[in-house]
PyMOL Python script that loads the backbone (N, CA, C, O; Angstrom):
from pymol import cmd

cmd.read_pdbstr("""\
ATOM      1  N   MET A   1      -3.578  14.440   4.035  1.00  0.00           N
ATOM      2  CA  MET A   1      -2.328  13.801   3.642  1.00  0.00           C
ATOM      3  C   MET A   1      -1.182  14.191   4.573  1.00  0.00           C
ATOM      4  O   MET A   1      -0.183  13.476   4.652  1.00  0.00           O
ATOM      5  N   THR A   2      -1.313  15.311   5.276  1.00  0.00           N
ATOM      6  CA  THR A   2      -0.228  15.715   6.176  1.00  0.00           C
ATOM      7  C   THR A   2      -0.057  14.691   7.287  1.00  0.00           C
ATOM      8  O   THR A   2       1.065  14.419   7.716  1.00  0.00           O
ATOM      9  N   GLU A   3      -1.172  14.119   7.759  1.00  0.00           N
ATOM     10  CA  GLU A   3      -1.072  13.107   8.810  1.00  0.00           C
ATOM     11  C   GLU A   3      -0.255  11.919   8.320  1.00  0.00           C
ATOM     12  O   GLU A   3       0.615  11.419   9.032  1.00  0.00           O
ATOM     13  N   TYR A   4      -0.538  11.473   7.102  1.00  0.00           N
ATOM     14  CA  TYR A   4       0.159  10.301   6.575  1.00  0.00           C
ATOM     15  C   TYR A   4       1.651  10.569   6.426  1.00  0.00           C
ATOM     16  O   TYR A   4       2.469   9.720   6.783  1.00  0.00           O
ATOM     17  N   SER A   5       2.018  11.743   5.903  1.00  0.00           N
ATOM     18  CA  SER A   5       3.439  12.036   5.705  1.00  0.00           C
ATOM     19  C   SER A   5       4.167  12.108   7.048  1.00  0.00           C
ATOM     20  O   SER A   5       5.347  11.765   7.128  1.00  0.00           O
ATOM     21  N   ASP A   6       3.479  12.548   8.097  1.00  0.00           N
ATOM     22  CA  ASP A   6       4.095  12.566   9.422  1.00  0.00           C
ATOM     23  C   ASP A   6       4.348  11.148   9.929  1.00  0.00           C
ATOM     24  O   ASP A   6       5.332  10.893  10.624  1.00  0.00           O
ATOM     25  N   LEU A   7       3.448  10.230   9.574  1.00  0.00           N
ATOM     26  CA  LEU A   7       3.543   8.867  10.099  1.00  0.00           C
ATOM     27  C   LEU A   7       4.486   7.987   9.286  1.00  0.00           C
ATOM     28  O   LEU A   7       4.815   6.879   9.711  1.00  0.00           O
ATOM     29  N   LYS A   8       4.925   8.466   8.121  1.00  0.00           N
ATOM     30  CA  LYS A   8       5.702   7.621   7.217  1.00  0.00           C
ATOM     31  C   LYS A   8       6.923   7.006   7.884  1.00  0.00           C
ATOM     32  O   LYS A   8       7.310   5.883   7.560  1.00  0.00           O
ATOM     33  N   HIS A   9       7.531   7.736   8.816  1.00  0.00           N
ATOM     34  CA  HIS A   9       8.780   7.265   9.412  1.00  0.00           C
ATOM     35  C   HIS A   9       8.552   6.453  10.679  1.00  0.00           C
ATOM     36  O   HIS A   9       9.511   6.039  11.331  1.00  0.00           O
ATOM     37  N   ASP A  10       7.286   6.221  11.036  1.00  0.00           N
ATOM     38  CA  ASP A  10       6.962   5.465  12.245  1.00  0.00           C
ATOM     39  C   ASP A  10       6.313   4.144  11.845  1.00  0.00           C
ATOM     40  O   ASP A  10       5.123   4.121  11.534  1.00  0.00           O
ATOM     41  N   PRO A  11       7.074   3.034  11.845  1.00  0.00           N
ATOM     42  CA  PRO A  11       6.523   1.752  11.383  1.00  0.00           C
ATOM     43  C   PRO A  11       5.321   1.284  12.195  1.00  0.00           C
ATOM     44  O   PRO A  11       4.393   0.696  11.639  1.00  0.00           O
ATOM     45  N   ASP A  12       5.325   1.539  13.513  1.00  0.00           N
ATOM     46  CA  ASP A  12       4.179   1.128  14.330  1.00  0.00           C
ATOM     47  C   ASP A  12       2.916   1.864  13.906  1.00  0.00           C
ATOM     48  O   ASP A  12       1.839   1.273  13.832  1.00  0.00           O
ATOM     49  N   ALA A  13       3.053   3.143  13.631  1.00  0.00           N
ATOM     50  CA  ALA A  13       1.891   3.930  13.215  1.00  0.00           C
ATOM     51  C   ALA A  13       1.396   3.474  11.850  1.00  0.00           C
ATOM     52  O   ALA A  13       0.189   3.398  11.619  1.00  0.00           O
ATOM     53  N   LEU A  14       2.326   3.169  10.941  1.00  0.00           N
ATOM     54  CA  LEU A  14       1.922   2.677   9.623  1.00  0.00           C
ATOM     55  C   LEU A  14       1.185   1.353   9.744  1.00  0.00           C
ATOM     56  O   LEU A  14       0.177   1.130   9.072  1.00  0.00           O
ATOM     57  N   GLN A  15       1.695   0.469  10.608  1.00  0.00           N
ATOM     58  CA  GLN A  15       1.027  -0.817  10.805  1.00  0.00           C
ATOM     59  C   GLN A  15      -0.363  -0.609  11.385  1.00  0.00           C
ATOM     60  O   GLN A  15      -1.305  -1.307  11.009  1.00  0.00           O
ATOM     61  N   TYR A  16      -0.495   0.343  12.294  1.00  0.00           N
ATOM     62  CA  TYR A  16      -1.797   0.659  12.875  1.00  0.00           C
ATOM     63  C   TYR A  16      -2.763   1.127  11.791  1.00  0.00           C
ATOM     64  O   TYR A  16      -3.925   0.720  11.768  1.00  0.00           O
ATOM     65  N   LEU A  17      -2.277   1.987  10.891  1.00  0.00           N
ATOM     66  CA  LEU A  17      -3.131   2.459   9.798  1.00  0.00           C
ATOM     67  C   LEU A  17      -3.560   1.305   8.902  1.00  0.00           C
ATOM     68  O   LEU A  17      -4.718   1.237   8.489  1.00  0.00           O
ATOM     69  N   LYS A  18      -2.629   0.388   8.595  1.00  0.00           N
ATOM     70  CA  LYS A  18      -2.966  -0.760   7.755  1.00  0.00           C
ATOM     71  C   LYS A  18      -4.004  -1.632   8.434  1.00  0.00           C
ATOM     72  O   LYS A  18      -4.943  -2.100   7.790  1.00  0.00           O
ATOM     73  N   ASP A  19      -3.838  -1.855   9.742  1.00  0.00           N
ATOM     74  CA  ASP A  19      -4.814  -2.663  10.480  1.00  0.00           C
ATOM     75  C   ASP A  19      -6.180  -1.996  10.467  1.00  0.00           C
ATOM     76  O   ASP A  19      -7.200  -2.662  10.294  1.00  0.00           O
ATOM     77  N   ARG A  20      -6.200  -0.675  10.652  1.00  0.00           N
ATOM     78  CA  ARG A  20      -7.474   0.054  10.628  1.00  0.00           C
ATOM     79  C   ARG A  20      -8.128  -0.061   9.253  1.00  0.00           C
ATOM     80  O   ARG A  20      -9.344  -0.213   9.143  1.00  0.00           O
ATOM     81  N   LYS A  21      -7.302   0.013   8.206  1.00  0.00           N
ATOM     82  CA  LYS A  21      -7.835  -0.090   6.848  1.00  0.00           C
ATOM     83  C   LYS A  21      -8.408  -1.488   6.614  1.00  0.00           C
ATOM     84  O   LYS A  21      -9.475  -1.637   6.019  1.00  0.00           O
ATOM     85  N   ALA A  22      -7.691  -2.513   7.088  1.00  0.00           N
ATOM     86  CA  ALA A  22      -8.177  -3.885   6.941  1.00  0.00           C
ATOM     87  C   ALA A  22      -9.479  -4.078   7.702  1.00  0.00           C
ATOM     88  O   ALA A  22     -10.391  -4.752   7.223  1.00  0.00           O
ATOM     89  N   MET A  23      -9.566  -3.483   8.892  1.00  0.00           N
ATOM     90  CA  MET A  23     -10.787  -3.612   9.681  1.00  0.00           C
ATOM     91  C   MET A  23     -11.942  -2.909   8.975  1.00  0.00           C
ATOM     92  O   MET A  23     -13.048  -3.446   8.907  1.00  0.00           O
ATOM     93  N   ALA A  24     -11.689  -1.714   8.452  1.00  0.00           N
ATOM     94  CA  ALA A  24     -12.748  -0.979   7.757  1.00  0.00           C
ATOM     95  C   ALA A  24     -13.233  -1.757   6.540  1.00  0.00           C
ATOM     96  O   ALA A  24     -14.430  -1.781   6.254  1.00  0.00           O
ATOM     97  N   ARG A  25     -12.309  -2.392   5.822  1.00  0.00           N
ATOM     98  CA  ARG A  25     -12.685  -3.180   4.651  1.00  0.00           C
ATOM     99  C   ARG A  25     -13.542  -4.371   5.070  1.00  0.00           C
ATOM    100  O   ARG A  25     -14.553  -4.672   4.436  1.00  0.00           O
ATOM    101  N   ALA A  26     -13.130  -5.045   6.141  1.00  0.00           N
ATOM    102  CA  ALA A  26     -13.906  -6.193   6.619  1.00  0.00           C
ATOM    103  C   ALA A  26     -15.299  -5.760   7.066  1.00  0.00           C
ATOM    104  O   ALA A  26     -16.285  -6.451   6.809  1.00  0.00           O
ATOM    105  N   LEU A  27     -15.373  -4.613   7.736  1.00  0.00           N
ATOM    106  CA  LEU A  27     -16.676  -4.123   8.196  1.00  0.00           C
ATOM    107  C   LEU A  27     -17.584  -3.799   7.019  1.00  0.00           C
ATOM    108  O   LEU A  27     -18.772  -4.120   7.050  1.00  0.00           O
ATOM    109  N   SER A  28     -17.043  -3.171   5.985  1.00  0.00           N
ATOM    110  CA  SER A  28     -17.887  -2.781   4.858  1.00  0.00           C
ATOM    111  C   SER A  28     -18.305  -4.002   4.046  1.00  0.00           C
ATOM    112  O   SER A  28     -19.397  -4.013   3.478  1.00  0.00           O
ATOM    113  N   GLN A  29     -17.460  -5.029   3.981  1.00  0.00           N
ATOM    114  CA  GLN A  29     -17.792  -6.199   3.171  1.00  0.00           C
ATOM    115  C   GLN A  29     -18.788  -7.105   3.872  1.00  0.00           C
ATOM    116  O   GLN A  29     -19.684  -7.647   3.225  1.00  0.00           O
ATOM    117  N   HIS A  30     -18.654  -7.280   5.167  1.00  0.00           N
ATOM    118  CA  HIS A  30     -19.397  -8.343   5.844  1.00  0.00           C
ATOM    119  C   HIS A  30     -20.402  -7.825   6.862  1.00  0.00           C
ATOM    120  O   HIS A  30     -21.074  -8.622   7.517  1.00  0.00           O
ATOM    121  N   GLY A  31     -20.522  -6.511   7.011  1.00  0.00           N
ATOM    122  CA  GLY A  31     -21.383  -6.004   8.067  1.00  0.00           C
ATOM    123  C   GLY A  31     -20.609  -5.921   9.372  1.00  0.00           C
ATOM    124  O   GLY A  31     -19.538  -6.512   9.507  1.00  0.00           O
ATOM    125  N   TYR A  32     -21.158  -5.181  10.338  1.00  0.00           N
ATOM    126  CA  TYR A  32     -20.377  -4.839  11.528  1.00  0.00           C
ATOM    127  C   TYR A  32     -19.993  -6.056  12.356  1.00  0.00           C
ATOM    128  O   TYR A  32     -18.817  -6.245  12.665  1.00  0.00           O
ATOM    129  N   VAL A  33     -20.972  -6.888  12.721  1.00  0.00           N
ATOM    130  CA  VAL A  33     -20.690  -7.991  13.652  1.00  0.00           C
ATOM    131  C   VAL A  33     -19.743  -8.998  13.012  1.00  0.00           C
ATOM    132  O   VAL A  33     -18.743  -9.390  13.613  1.00  0.00           O
ATOM    133  N   VAL A  34     -20.064  -9.414  11.788  1.00  0.00           N
ATOM    134  CA  VAL A  34     -19.214 -10.388  11.106  1.00  0.00           C
ATOM    135  C   VAL A  34     -17.846  -9.780  10.814  1.00  0.00           C
ATOM    136  O   VAL A  34     -16.827 -10.466  10.890  1.00  0.00           O
ATOM    137  N   GLY A  35     -17.829  -8.492  10.480  1.00  0.00           N
ATOM    138  CA  GLY A  35     -16.557  -7.833  10.203  1.00  0.00           C
ATOM    139  C   GLY A  35     -15.647  -7.807  11.418  1.00  0.00           C
ATOM    140  O   GLY A  35     -14.450  -8.066  11.300  1.00  0.00           O
ATOM    141  N   MET A  36     -16.198  -7.497  12.581  1.00  0.00           N
ATOM    142  CA  MET A  36     -15.395  -7.490  13.803  1.00  0.00           C
ATOM    143  C   MET A  36     -14.901  -8.894  14.123  1.00  0.00           C
ATOM    144  O   MET A  36     -13.753  -9.069  14.531  1.00  0.00           O
ATOM    145  N   TRP A  37     -15.762  -9.897  13.940  1.00  0.00           N
ATOM    146  CA  TRP A  37     -15.350 -11.275  14.199  1.00  0.00           C
ATOM    147  C   TRP A  37     -14.213 -11.664  13.263  1.00  0.00           C
ATOM    148  O   TRP A  37     -13.223 -12.261  13.688  1.00  0.00           O
ATOM    149  N   TYR A  38     -14.364 -11.321  11.982  1.00  0.00           N
ATOM    150  CA  TYR A  38     -13.356 -11.657  10.979  1.00  0.00           C
ATOM    151  C   TYR A  38     -12.022 -10.992  11.311  1.00  0.00           C
ATOM    152  O   TYR A  38     -10.965 -11.614  11.207  1.00  0.00           O
ATOM    153  N   TYR A  39     -12.083  -9.723  11.710  1.00  0.00           N
ATOM    154  CA  TYR A  39     -10.861  -8.973  12.012  1.00  0.00           C
ATOM    155  C   TYR A  39     -10.120  -9.599  13.185  1.00  0.00           C
ATOM    156  O   TYR A  39      -8.905  -9.789  13.124  1.00  0.00           O
ATOM    157  N   HIS A  40     -10.849  -9.922  14.261  1.00  0.00           N
ATOM    158  CA  HIS A  40     -10.197 -10.511  15.433  1.00  0.00           C
ATOM    159  C   HIS A  40      -9.710 -11.916  15.125  1.00  0.00           C
ATOM    160  O   HIS A  40      -8.656 -12.326  15.611  1.00  0.00           O
ATOM    161  N   LYS A  41     -10.465 -12.662  14.322  1.00  0.00           N
ATOM    162  CA  LYS A  41     -10.046 -14.009  13.938  1.00  0.00           C
ATOM    163  C   LYS A  41      -8.740 -13.942  13.151  1.00  0.00           C
ATOM    164  O   LYS A  41      -7.840 -14.757  13.355  1.00  0.00           O
ATOM    165  N   LYS A  42      -8.645 -12.958  12.247  1.00  0.00           N
ATOM    166  CA  LYS A  42      -7.443 -12.799  11.438  1.00  0.00           C
ATOM    167  C   LYS A  42      -6.240 -12.493  12.325  1.00  0.00           C
ATOM    168  O   LYS A  42      -5.172 -13.072  12.132  1.00  0.00           O
ATOM    169  N   LEU A  43      -6.397 -11.590  13.295  1.00  0.00           N
ATOM    170  CA  LEU A  43      -5.304 -11.273  14.216  1.00  0.00           C
ATOM    171  C   LEU A  43      -4.901 -12.503  15.016  1.00  0.00           C
ATOM    172  O   LEU A  43      -3.718 -12.737  15.261  1.00  0.00           O
ATOM    173  N   GLU A  44      -5.909 -13.296  15.426  1.00  0.00           N
ATOM    174  CA  GLU A  44      -5.648 -14.515  16.185  1.00  0.00           C
ATOM    175  C   GLU A  44      -4.830 -15.496  15.351  1.00  0.00           C
ATOM    176  O   GLU A  44      -3.875 -16.093  15.849  1.00  0.00           O
ATOM    177  N   LEU A  45      -5.205 -15.663  14.079  1.00  0.00           N
ATOM    178  CA  LEU A  45      -4.486 -16.581  13.201  1.00  0.00           C
ATOM    179  C   LEU A  45      -3.055 -16.114  12.982  1.00  0.00           C
ATOM    180  O   LEU A  45      -2.133 -16.930  12.950  1.00  0.00           O
ATOM    181  N   ILE A  46      -2.862 -14.803  12.831  1.00  0.00           N
ATOM    182  CA  ILE A  46      -1.515 -14.276  12.619  1.00  0.00           C
ATOM    183  C   ILE A  46      -0.639 -14.570  13.838  1.00  0.00           C
ATOM    184  O   ILE A  46       0.509 -14.987  13.681  1.00  0.00           O
ATOM    185  N   SER A  47      -1.162 -14.360  15.048  1.00  0.00           N
ATOM    186  CA  SER A  47      -0.359 -14.605  16.247  1.00  0.00           C
ATOM    187  C   SER A  47      -0.072 -16.095  16.402  1.00  0.00           C
ATOM    188  O   SER A  47       1.019 -16.473  16.828  1.00  0.00           O
ATOM    189  N   GLN A  48      -1.049 -16.951  16.057  1.00  0.00           N
ATOM    190  CA  GLN A  48      -0.820 -18.398  16.126  1.00  0.00           C
ATOM    191  C   GLN A  48       0.278 -18.814  15.160  1.00  0.00           C
ATOM    192  O   GLN A  48       1.125 -19.641  15.497  1.00  0.00           O
ATOM    193  N   ARG A  49       0.266 -18.238  13.949  1.00  0.00           N
ATOM    194  CA  ARG A  49       1.266 -18.587  12.949  1.00  0.00           C
ATOM    195  C   ARG A  49       2.647 -18.178  13.425  1.00  0.00           C
ATOM    196  O   ARG A  49       3.612 -18.919  13.239  1.00  0.00           O
ATOM    197  N   GLU A  50       2.753 -16.991  14.047  1.00  0.00           N
ATOM    198  CA  GLU A  50       4.047 -16.537  14.547  1.00  0.00           C
ATOM    199  C   GLU A  50       4.555 -17.463  15.641  1.00  0.00           C
ATOM    200  O   GLU A  50       5.749 -17.759  15.699  1.00  0.00           O
ATOM    201  N   GLU A  51       3.653 -17.925  16.517  1.00  0.00           N
ATOM    202  CA  GLU A  51       4.066 -18.857  17.565  1.00  0.00           C
ATOM    203  C   GLU A  51       4.534 -20.170  16.950  1.00  0.00           C
ATOM    204  O   GLU A  51       5.514 -20.758  17.408  1.00  0.00           O
ATOM    205  N   MET A  52       3.837 -20.631  15.916  1.00  0.00           N
ATOM    206  CA  MET A  52       4.200 -21.885  15.265  1.00  0.00           C
ATOM    207  C   MET A  52       5.586 -21.773  14.636  1.00  0.00           C
ATOM    208  O   MET A  52       6.402 -22.686  14.763  1.00  0.00           O
ATOM    209  N   TYR A  53       5.856 -20.646  13.953  1.00  0.00           N
ATOM    210  CA  TYR A  53       7.170 -20.449  13.346  1.00  0.00           C
ATOM    211  C   TYR A  53       8.258 -20.422  14.413  1.00  0.00           C
ATOM    212  O   TYR A  53       9.329 -21.001  14.229  1.00  0.00           O
ATOM    213  N   ALA A  54       7.984 -19.750  15.525  1.00  0.00           N
ATOM    214  CA  ALA A  54       8.971 -19.673  16.597  1.00  0.00           C
ATOM    215  C   ALA A  54       9.259 -21.067  17.144  1.00  0.00           C
ATOM    216  O   ALA A  54      10.411 -21.407  17.412  1.00  0.00           O
ATOM    217  N   PHE A  55       8.201 -21.880  17.309  1.00  0.00           N
ATOM    218  CA  PHE A  55       8.372 -23.236  17.824  1.00  0.00           C
ATOM    219  C   PHE A  55       9.176 -24.080  16.843  1.00  0.00           C
ATOM    220  O   PHE A  55      10.087 -24.805  17.246  1.00  0.00           O
ATOM    221  N   ALA A  56       8.844 -23.991  15.559  1.00  0.00           N
ATOM    222  CA  ALA A  56       9.563 -24.769  14.547  1.00  0.00           C
ATOM    223  C   ALA A  56      11.028 -24.352  14.495  1.00  0.00           C
ATOM    224  O   ALA A  56      11.910 -25.188  14.295  1.00  0.00           O
ATOM    225  N   PHE A  57      11.286 -23.060  14.676  1.00  0.00           N
ATOM    226  CA  PHE A  57      12.654 -22.568  14.664  1.00  0.00           C
ATOM    227  C   PHE A  57      13.429 -23.141  15.844  1.00  0.00           C
ATOM    228  O   PHE A  57      14.603 -23.488  15.710  1.00  0.00           O
ATOM    229  N   GLN A  58      12.767 -23.242  17.016  1.00  0.00           N
ATOM    230  CA  GLN A  58      13.428 -23.783  18.199  1.00  0.00           C
ATOM    231  C   GLN A  58      13.720 -25.271  18.029  1.00  0.00           C
ATOM    232  O   GLN A  58      14.789 -25.748  18.409  1.00  0.00           O
ATOM    233  N   VAL A  59      12.764 -25.998  17.457  1.00  0.00           N
ATOM    234  CA  VAL A  59      12.943 -27.443  17.322  1.00  0.00           C
ATOM    235  C   VAL A  59      14.068 -27.754  16.346  1.00  0.00           C
ATOM    236  O   VAL A  59      14.839 -28.688  16.564  1.00  0.00           O
ATOM    237  N   GLY A  60      14.166 -26.978  15.272  1.00  0.00           N
ATOM    238  CA  GLY A  60      15.242 -27.170  14.326  1.00  0.00           C
ATOM    239  C   GLY A  60      14.736 -27.588  12.959  1.00  0.00           C
ATOM    240  O   GLY A  60      13.536 -27.549  12.688  1.00  0.00           O
ATOM    241  N   HIS A  61      15.675 -27.992  12.089  1.00  0.00           N
ATOM    242  CA  HIS A  61      15.325 -28.277  10.694  1.00  0.00           C
ATOM    243  C   HIS A  61      14.438 -29.504  10.568  1.00  0.00           C
ATOM    244  O   HIS A  61      13.670 -29.613   9.612  1.00  0.00           O
ATOM    245  N   ARG A  62      14.531 -30.424  11.510  1.00  0.00           N
ATOM    246  CA  ARG A  62      13.756 -31.657  11.408  1.00  0.00           C
ATOM    247  C   ARG A  62      12.256 -31.369  11.381  1.00  0.00           C
ATOM    248  O   ARG A  62      11.498 -32.087  10.727  1.00  0.00           O
ATOM    249  N   SER A  63      11.823 -30.320  12.089  1.00  0.00           N
ATOM    250  CA  SER A  63      10.391 -30.000  12.144  1.00  0.00           C
ATOM    251  C   SER A  63       9.871 -29.533  10.792  1.00  0.00           C
ATOM    252  O   SER A  63       8.679 -29.669  10.515  1.00  0.00           O
ATOM    253  N   GLN A  64      10.736 -28.985   9.944  1.00  0.00           N
ATOM    254  CA  GLN A  64      10.276 -28.497   8.641  1.00  0.00           C
ATOM    255  C   GLN A  64       9.746 -29.635   7.784  1.00  0.00           C
ATOM    256  O   GLN A  64       8.768 -29.457   7.058  1.00  0.00           O
ATOM    257  N   GLY A  65      10.370 -30.791   7.856  1.00  0.00           N
ATOM    258  CA  GLY A  65       9.885 -31.941   7.102  1.00  0.00           C
ATOM    259  C   GLY A  65       8.479 -32.323   7.514  1.00  0.00           C
ATOM    260  O   GLY A  65       7.652 -32.670   6.670  1.00  0.00           O
ATOM    261  N   HIS A  66       8.199 -32.260   8.824  1.00  0.00           N
ATOM    262  CA  HIS A  66       6.862 -32.617   9.305  1.00  0.00           C
ATOM    263  C   HIS A  66       5.821 -31.631   8.797  1.00  0.00           C
ATOM    264  O   HIS A  66       4.727 -32.030   8.400  1.00  0.00           O
ATOM    265  N   THR A  67       6.158 -30.338   8.808  1.00  0.00           N
ATOM    266  CA  THR A  67       5.167 -29.350   8.369  1.00  0.00           C
ATOM    267  C   THR A  67       4.899 -29.505   6.877  1.00  0.00           C
ATOM    268  O   THR A  67       3.758 -29.364   6.435  1.00  0.00           O
ATOM    269  N   LYS A  68       5.946 -29.797   6.092  1.00  0.00           N
ATOM    270  CA  LYS A  68       5.733 -29.959   4.652  1.00  0.00           C
ATOM    271  C   LYS A  68       4.861 -31.175   4.367  1.00  0.00           C
ATOM    272  O   LYS A  68       3.952 -31.102   3.540  1.00  0.00           O
ATOM    273  N   SER A  69       5.128 -32.294   5.042  1.00  0.00           N
ATOM    274  CA  SER A  69       4.343 -33.499   4.772  1.00  0.00           C
ATOM    275  C   SER A  69       2.893 -33.309   5.202  1.00  0.00           C
ATOM    276  O   SER A  69       1.986 -33.814   4.541  1.00  0.00           O
ATOM    277  N   SER A  70       2.659 -32.592   6.297  1.00  0.00           N
ATOM    278  CA  SER A  70       1.280 -32.378   6.736  1.00  0.00           C
ATOM    279  C   SER A  70       0.540 -31.486   5.745  1.00  0.00           C
ATOM    280  O   SER A  70      -0.656 -31.671   5.522  1.00  0.00           O
ATOM    281  N   LYS A  71       1.247 -30.510   5.141  1.00  0.00           N
ATOM    282  CA  LYS A  71       0.596 -29.654   4.149  1.00  0.00           C
ATOM    283  C   LYS A  71       0.233 -30.463   2.908  1.00  0.00           C
ATOM    284  O   LYS A  71      -0.848 -30.272   2.351  1.00  0.00           O
ATOM    285  N   SER A  72       1.118 -31.368   2.458  1.00  0.00           N
ATOM    286  CA  SER A  72       0.815 -32.145   1.256  1.00  0.00           C
ATOM    287  C   SER A  72      -0.343 -33.102   1.514  1.00  0.00           C
ATOM    288  O   SER A  72      -1.117 -33.398   0.604  1.00  0.00           O
ATOM    289  N   ASN A  73      -0.469 -33.592   2.755  1.00  0.00           N
ATOM    290  CA  ASN A  73      -1.603 -34.455   3.078  1.00  0.00           C
ATOM    291  C   ASN A  73      -2.912 -33.699   2.977  1.00  0.00           C
ATOM    292  O   ASN A  73      -3.923 -34.255   2.549  1.00  0.00           O
ATOM    293  N   VAL A  74      -2.898 -32.432   3.369  1.00  0.00           N
ATOM    294  CA  VAL A  74      -4.122 -31.630   3.318  1.00  0.00           C
ATOM    295  C   VAL A  74      -4.567 -31.442   1.876  1.00  0.00           C
ATOM    296  O   VAL A  74      -5.762 -31.491   1.583  1.00  0.00           O
ATOM    297  N   ARG A  75      -3.610 -31.228   0.967  1.00  0.00           N
ATOM    298  CA  ARG A  75      -3.961 -31.000  -0.439  1.00  0.00           C
ATOM    299  C   ARG A  75      -4.615 -32.233  -1.049  1.00  0.00           C
ATOM    300  O   ARG A  75      -5.555 -32.112  -1.834  1.00  0.00           O
ATOM    301  N   GLN A  76      -4.127 -33.412  -0.697  1.00  0.00           N
ATOM    302  CA  GLN A  76      -4.701 -34.636  -1.272  1.00  0.00           C
ATOM    303  C   GLN A  76      -6.048 -34.883  -0.636  1.00  0.00           C
ATOM    304  O   GLN A  76      -6.717 -35.862  -0.967  1.00  0.00           O
TER     305      GLN A  76
END
""", "prot")
cmd.dss("prot")
cmd.show_as("cartoon", "prot")
cmd.util.cbc("prot")
cmd.orient("prot")
């Protein structure tokens, strides 16, 4: 527990611990190969989502209408 208390004030280290925990969970649930694939796929999706948000922010409010309508089409 001393390691954790030292890291409490370092957000990067905490995020690293969370990522390691998520990877360990994926590995235990799905086996090593599938777990590694799942973990990297998840990181890939997160970075894609951040890029999409940045792009929508640059385009402006008009892009929000398009994203909402495309989501409602998927549900139907």
